[in-house]
N, C-alpha and C positions, 0 to 999 in steps of 0.2 A: 502679890509677894515683895517685900522688903527685901530691896539691896538685887533685885532685879532689875534687869533696863531690859527696855526693849529690842535693843541695837543688844545688848547681848545675847538675847535667847534669839534672833537672827544671824550673828556671827555664827554659834553654839552649833544650830541647824547646818548652817552653810558646812562650816569645815565639816558633821556630821555627815552629811550629802558628800562632800569632797571622798569622805573617806569610804562609801557606798559605793560611790564609782570608782576608789579606786580597786579594793575588793574583790567588785563580780567583774572589771578590765583583768585581773587574774585569773578569776576564777573560770573565763571564757579562756584567756588564753590559754589556761591547763587543760580545758576540756577539745582546744581543739589540734592540740600536741597529742592526745591519747587516740583522737579522731583519725586523726592524720598516720598515726602507727596501725590502727586497726584497717586502715584503707591498702596499705604497704602489707599487711597481711595478707590481706582478701583479694587484691589483685593477678596475682601468682593464682592461686585456686578459681576465678574467674575465666579466666584464658584458659586453665586445663579444662574448665569444662564444657569453654566452646568448641576446643580442638575433640571433643569428646562428644560433645554431638554432632558436629561433621560428619566424624566419623559413625557415626550411629545412621545418621542419614546416607552415607553414601554404600555403609552393609548394607540398610536396606534397598538400596535400590539396585544394589548385585543381584540381591534373595530375587528379586520379583523376576528381573532377566534373566536369574535361570529359573523361573516358576515356581519358587518355596515361599514365598511373600504371599 
């Protein structure tokens, strides 16, 4: 290819690779941010579920003591 040097192609490839790395880094940060937001929303639900499970076990134990289970 006339007018195209190997060094020019290498530099262009390196610049393209650097741009892709920047884009992937920005994408990763955005995804991690959204995951953190989702985790913050889910944590109260997980805690409530644990409390309900404990209460369920306590109630089943009380039923068993009463001979109703």
